[in-house]
C-alpha positions as CSV (number, residue, x, y, z in Angstrom):
1,M,-66.3,17.4,-75.8
2,E,-64.6,19.5,-72.8
3,G,-67.5,18.1,-71.0
4,R,-66.8,14.3,-71.6
5,S,-62.7,14.7,-70.6
6,R,-63.5,16.6,-67.3
7,R,-66.1,13.5,-66.5
8,R,-63.5,11.4,-66.8
9,I,-61.0,13.4,-64.6
10,L,-63.4,13.4,-62.3
11,L,-63.4,9.7,-62.2
12,F,-60.3,8.8,-62.1
13,C,-59.9,10.9,-58.8
14,I,-62.5,9.2,-57.5
15,A,-61.0,5.9,-58.9
16,A,-57.5,7.1,-57.5
17,A,-59.2,8.1,-54.1
18,L,-60.5,4.9,-54.0
19,L,-57.8,3.4,-54.5
20,L,-55.7,5.2,-52.2
21,A,-58.6,4.6,-49.2
22,A,-58.6,0.9,-50.1
23,V,-54.8,1.0,-49.7
24,V,-54.8,2.8,-46.4
25,L,-57.8,0.2,-45.3
26,V,-55.4,-2.6,-46.4
27,Y,-52.4,-1.1,-44.8
28,A,-54.3,-0.3,-41.6
29,H,-55.3,-3.4,-41.8
30,L,-52.0,-5.6,-42.2
31,F,-49.5,-3.1,-40.2
32,G,-51.6,-1.3,-37.8
33,P,-52.4,-1.5,-33.9
34,A,-54.2,-5.4,-33.1
35,G,-56.6,-3.6,-30.7
36,S,-57.3,-0.4,-28.9
37,D,-56.0,-2.1,-25.2
38,A,-53.5,0.1,-23.9
39,T,-52.4,-2.1,-21.0
40,Q,-48.8,-3.0,-21.1
41,M,-48.0,-6.8,-21.4
42,S,-45.2,-8.7,-20.5
43,F,-43.9,-10.8,-24.0
44,I,-41.6,-13.7,-22.6
45,V,-39.1,-14.8,-25.6
46,S,-37.5,-17.4,-24.3
47,P,-34.2,-19.0,-25.2
48,S,-35.3,-21.7,-27.2
49,E,-38.0,-20.0,-29.7
50,T,-37.5,-19.3,-33.4
51,T,-38.9,-16.6,-34.9
52,S,-41.9,-18.1,-36.1
53,D,-42.6,-19.4,-32.6
54,I,-42.4,-15.9,-31.9
55,V,-44.8,-14.5,-34.5
56,E,-47.0,-17.3,-33.7
57,R,-47.4,-16.1,-30.0
58,L,-48.2,-12.5,-31.1
59,K,-50.6,-13.4,-33.1
60,Q,-52.1,-15.4,-30.2
61,Q,-52.3,-13.2,-27.9
62,G,-53.7,-10.3,-29.6
63,L,-50.9,-8.2,-30.7
64,I,-50.7,-8.1,-34.4
65,K,-52.9,-8.7,-37.5
66,S,-51.0,-10.4,-39.7
67,E,-48.4,-12.9,-39.5
68,F,-46.9,-11.3,-42.7
69,A,-46.6,-7.4,-42.0
70,F,-44.8,-8.4,-38.6
71,R,-42.8,-10.3,-40.6
72,I,-42.2,-7.7,-43.3
73,A,-41.0,-5.3,-40.3
74,Y,-39.2,-7.8,-37.8
75,L,-37.0,-8.5,-40.3
76,S,-36.6,-4.9,-41.4
77,D,-36.1,-3.9,-38.2
78,L,-33.7,-6.3,-36.8
79,E,-31.4,-7.2,-40.0
80,G,-31.6,-11.0,-39.8
81,R,-31.4,-11.2,-36.4
82,Q,-33.3,-12.8,-33.7
83,A,-35.0,-11.0,-30.6
84,R,-33.2,-11.4,-27.7
85,P,-34.5,-14.2,-25.0
86,G,-36.0,-12.0,-22.1
87,G,-38.8,-10.4,-21.1
88,Y,-40.4,-7.2,-23.5
89,E,-43.1,-4.9,-22.7
90,L,-46.1,-4.8,-25.4
91,K,-49.1,-3.1,-25.8
92,A,-52.4,-3.8,-28.5
93,T,-52.0,-0.2,-29.4
94,M,-48.4,-0.5,-31.0
95,D,-48.1,-1.2,-35.2
96,V,-45.9,-3.9,-36.1
97,W,-43.3,-1.4,-37.0
98,T,-42.9,-0.6,-33.1
99,L,-43.6,-3.9,-32.4
100,A,-40.4,-4.9,-34.1
101,S,-38.4,-1.9,-33.2
102,T,-39.3,-3.0,-29.3
103,L,-38.3,-6.9,-29.7
104,A,-35.3,-5.0,-31.7
105,Q,-34.2,-3.3,-28.2
106,S,-32.6,-4.8,-25.3
107,P,-34.9,-6.5,-23.2
108,Y,-36.3,-5.5,-19.9
109,L,-36.1,-9.1,-18.3
110,S,-32.8,-10.7,-19.1
111,W,-32.5,-14.8,-19.6
112,V,-29.5,-15.4,-17.1
113,T,-27.9,-19.5,-16.9
114,I,-25.6,-19.8,-14.0
115,P,-23.4,-23.4,-14.4
116,P,-22.3,-25.2,-11.0
117,G,-18.7,-24.9,-10.0
118,L,-18.3,-21.2,-10.7
119,R,-17.2,-19.0,-8.1
120,K,-18.6,-15.4,-7.2
121,E,-16.6,-13.7,-9.5
122,Q,-17.4,-16.0,-12.2
123,I,-21.0,-15.5,-11.6
124,A,-20.5,-11.3,-11.6
125,D,-18.4,-11.3,-15.4
126,L,-22.5,-13.8,-16.4
127,L,-25.0,-11.4,-14.7
128,A,-22.6,-8.0,-16.2
129,Q,-22.7,-9.5,-19.4
130,D,-26.7,-10.8,-19.5
131,L,-27.7,-7.2,-17.3
132,S,-25.5,-5.4,-19.4
133,W,-23.8,-4.3,-16.1
134,T,-21.5,-1.6,-15.8
135,D,-18.3,-2.1,-14.0
136,A,-19.3,-0.4,-10.9
137,E,-22.4,-2.1,-10.7
138,K,-20.3,-5.8,-11.5
139,E,-17.5,-4.4,-8.2
140,E,-20.9,-3.8,-6.3
141,W,-22.7,-7.7,-6.6
142,V,-18.6,-9.2,-6.4
143,A,-18.5,-7.1,-2.7
144,T,-22.4,-8.0,-1.6
145,D,-22.8,-10.0,1.6
146,T,-25.9,-10.4,1.9
147,A,-24.7,-13.7,4.1
148,P,-25.9,-13.8,7.5
149,S,-22.1,-15.3,8.6
150,P,-18.8,-15.5,7.0
151,D,-19.7,-19.3,6.1
152,Y,-21.8,-18.5,3.7
153,V,-20.2,-15.8,1.6
154,E,-19.6,-18.0,-1.5
155,G,-21.3,-21.3,-3.1
156,V,-25.2,-20.3,-1.9
157,Y,-26.4,-19.1,-5.4
158,Y,-27.7,-21.6,-7.0
159,P,-26.5,-22.5,-10.4
160,D,-30.2,-22.6,-12.5
161,T,-31.8,-20.5,-15.1
162,Y,-33.1,-17.1,-13.9
163,L,-35.3,-14.1,-15.5
164,I,-33.8,-11.0,-14.0
165,P,-35.1,-7.4,-14.4
166,S,-32.6,-5.5,-16.6
167,D,-32.4,-2.4,-13.6
168,E,-32.5,-4.7,-10.8
169,P,-29.9,-3.7,-8.5
170,P,-26.5,-6.2,-7.8
171,I,-27.3,-6.4,-3.7
172,D,-31.3,-7.8,-5.1
173,V,-30.0,-9.9,-7.2
174,A,-27.8,-11.9,-4.9
175,Q,-30.5,-12.0,-2.6
176,Q,-32.8,-13.7,-5.8
177,L,-29.8,-16.7,-6.0
178,R,-29.4,-16.8,-2.2
179,D,-33.1,-17.6,-1.4
180,R,-33.8,-19.9,-4.8
181,F,-30.7,-22.0,-3.5
182,A,-32.6,-22.0,0.5
183,Q,-35.7,-23.2,-1.2
184,V,-34.3,-25.9,-3.5
185,F,-31.9,-27.4,-0.5
186,A,-34.1,-27.0,2.3
187,P,-34.4,-31.0,2.5
188,Y,-30.6,-31.9,2.0
189,A,-30.0,-29.2,4.9
190,A,-33.0,-30.6,7.0
191,Q,-31.1,-33.9,6.3
192,A,-28.1,-32.5,7.5
193,A,-29.4,-31.5,10.4
194,K,-31.2,-34.9,11.4
195,E,-27.6,-36.2,10.7
196,N,-25.9,-33.2,13.1
197,I,-23.5,-32.3,9.9
198,P,-23.4,-28.5,10.3
199,W,-24.6,-27.2,6.8
200,P,-21.6,-24.6,6.4
201,K,-19.8,-28.0,6.4
202,V,-22.0,-29.9,3.7
203,L,-21.9,-26.7,1.5
204,T,-17.9,-26.4,1.4
205,I,-17.5,-30.5,0.9
206,A,-19.8,-30.3,-2.0
207,S,-18.1,-27.9,-3.7
208,L,-14.9,-29.0,-3.2
209,I,-16.8,-32.2,-5.2
210,E,-18.1,-30.1,-7.5
211,R,-14.8,-28.7,-8.7
212,E,-13.0,-32.1,-8.5
213,A,-15.2,-34.7,-9.6
214,A,-15.5,-35.8,-13.0
215,G,-19.5,-36.4,-12.8
216,P,-20.4,-39.8,-12.0
217,D,-17.6,-40.1,-9.3
218,M,-19.1,-37.1,-7.3
219,K,-20.1,-40.0,-4.6
220,L,-17.0,-42.0,-4.5
221,I,-15.0,-38.8,-4.0
222,A,-17.3,-37.7,-1.0
223,G,-16.6,-41.1,0.8
224,I,-13.1,-40.6,0.0
225,I,-13.3,-37.3,1.5
226,W,-15.3,-37.9,4.5
227,N,-12.6,-41.2,5.2
228,R,-9.6,-38.5,5.2
229,L,-11.6,-36.0,7.5
230,D,-12.5,-39.1,9.9
231,D,-8.6,-39.8,9.9
232,N,-7.7,-36.6,10.4
233,M,-5.6,-36.2,7.2
234,K,-4.9,-33.6,4.9
235,L,-6.9,-33.3,1.9
236,Q,-5.1,-32.3,-0.1
237,L,-7.2,-31.1,-3.3
238,D,-5.8,-29.2,-6.3
239,A,-9.3,-26.7,-6.8
240,S,-8.4,-25.6,-3.6
241,L,-4.9,-24.3,-4.9
242,Q,-7.3,-23.0,-8.0
243,Y,-9.5,-21.2,-5.8
244,I,-6.6,-19.2,-4.4
245,K,-4.5,-18.3,-7.4
246,G,-7.5,-17.5,-9.2
247,N,-7.8,-14.3,-11.1
248,E,-9.7,-12.3,-14.0
249,E,-6.0,-12.0,-15.8
250,T,-4.7,-15.3,-15.4
251,G,-8.2,-17.5,-14.9
252,W,-10.1,-18.0,-12.3
253,W,-9.4,-22.1,-11.7
254,P,-5.5,-22.4,-13.0
255,V,-3.6,-25.2,-13.6
256,P,-1.9,-26.1,-9.8
257,Q,1.4,-26.4,-10.1
258,S,4.0,-28.2,-7.4
259,A,4.8,-25.3,-5.9
260,D,1.3,-23.9,-5.2
261,K,0.9,-26.9,-2.5
262,Y,3.1,-24.4,-0.3
263,L,0.8,-21.3,-0.8
264,D,0.1,-20.0,2.8
265,S,-3.5,-19.6,2.7
266,P,-6.1,-20.7,5.1
267,F,-8.0,-22.3,1.7
268,N,-4.3,-24.2,1.1
269,T,-5.9,-28.5,1.3
270,Y,-1.8,-29.2,1.7
271,Q,-1.1,-27.1,4.6
272,H,-4.2,-27.4,6.9
273,V,-6.1,-30.3,8.2
274,G,-9.6,-29.8,7.9
275,L,-11.7,-27.7,5.3
276,P,-11.3,-24.2,3.9
277,P,-13.1,-21.3,5.8
278,H,-15.9,-21.8,3.6
279,P,-17.3,-22.9,-0.2
280,I,-15.0,-21.9,-2.8
281,A,-17.7,-22.4,-5.8
282,E,-21.9,-23.1,-6.2
283,P,-22.1,-26.7,-5.7
284,S,-25.3,-28.8,-7.6
285,L,-28.2,-30.7,-6.5
286,A,-25.9,-33.7,-7.5
287,A,-22.5,-33.0,-5.3
288,I,-25.0,-31.9,-2.1
289,D,-26.6,-35.3,-2.1
290,A,-22.9,-37.0,-2.5
291,V,-21.9,-35.8,0.6
292,L,-25.1,-36.9,2.2
293,N,-25.0,-40.0,0.6
294,P,-21.3,-40.7,0.0
295,Q,-20.3,-44.1,-1.5
296,E,-18.9,-46.2,1.0
297,T,-15.0,-47.0,0.3
298,S,-12.1,-47.8,1.7
299,C,-9.9,-45.8,-0.2
300,I,-8.5,-42.5,0.5
301,F,-6.1,-41.3,-2.3
302,Y,-7.7,-40.7,-5.8
303,L,-6.7,-39.5,-9.3
304,H,-8.3,-38.7,-13.3
305,D,-6.4,-40.1,-15.6
306,P,-6.1,-38.3,-19.0
307,S,-9.9,-39.7,-20.3
308,G,-11.3,-38.4,-16.8
309,Q,-12.2,-42.1,-15.8
310,I,-11.1,-41.9,-11.5
311,H,-8.7,-44.7,-10.0
312,C,-8.6,-45.0,-6.3
313,S,-6.6,-46.5,-3.5
314,K,-6.5,-47.5,0.0
315,T,-2.5,-46.8,0.6
316,Y,-0.1,-44.5,-0.3
317,S,2.0,-46.7,-2.4
318,G,-1.4,-47.5,-4.5
319,Q,-1.4,-43.9,-5.5
320,V,1.9,-44.0,-6.5
321,A,1.3,-46.9,-8.8
322,N,-2.3,-45.5,-10.3
323,V,0.3,-42.2,-10.6
324,N,2.7,-44.0,-12.8
325,K,0.2,-46.2,-14.3
326,Y,-1.9,-43.7,-15.5
327,L,-0.4,-40.0,-15.5
328,K,3.1,-40.8,-16.6
């Protein structure tokens, strides 16, 4: 009897050991590292990707063995959140828990989208937010001057989506945006040179159009601005007043008031004939194209009604009539 009991205990221990070994093997297969290659690789999460997309690519790139196991770790670590878009450094030797934990952290490469029409300080706000900059780094970017001349201190940071290292110095970020600008606008710079139009002049007009236009009317506004410049008239553009008054506390593009037309500033196009000293915002490709390919028009005045529709006139009396008709 005693021998039989011992045998049963031994068999039970063996079965338990085998079961434990099986559990360990299954766990290792599902939750363990996908491989032995310790080479670090970049894993880029795009802004449009879903959790399913991320899991599928991890499996395709040999970083996980089981999509099911990774989902358990992923949802546990991120607590229902989505991994931040950006670039992560992963290895096949990481288990699913380490992978999930890494994806729950801030990425070492961050996506930054810069829309057109922003001034340098607004771009600094975006960069500081997406790259987790300190106040000192943000101020350094605003103060950074990689421009070859005063003509290029604003309006030369190409509006686009960038993948930027979180630890990249502000001055290098500024240069990256400027280099992208030079690359994209090279054909237009060549066209401007062929037509004997100074490139800084093109950029400054384009920046004004970017702030003044409602989209499809860029070429018409470009034609009107060229008409006023050719006639040696004051441009009288509200966007220039906004640039003068803009600040972080009250907003970078405040609604202009009548008194603002008398502000003492070289950027005040109500007080000075010609263009401001340099661009006031980042122009889009469409704005640059409008400057070099303006719509032919005899208008020298324009306004936008409350719906954004543009109305132009050849005379001041026509402008007054449009004001009374559309804005009062």
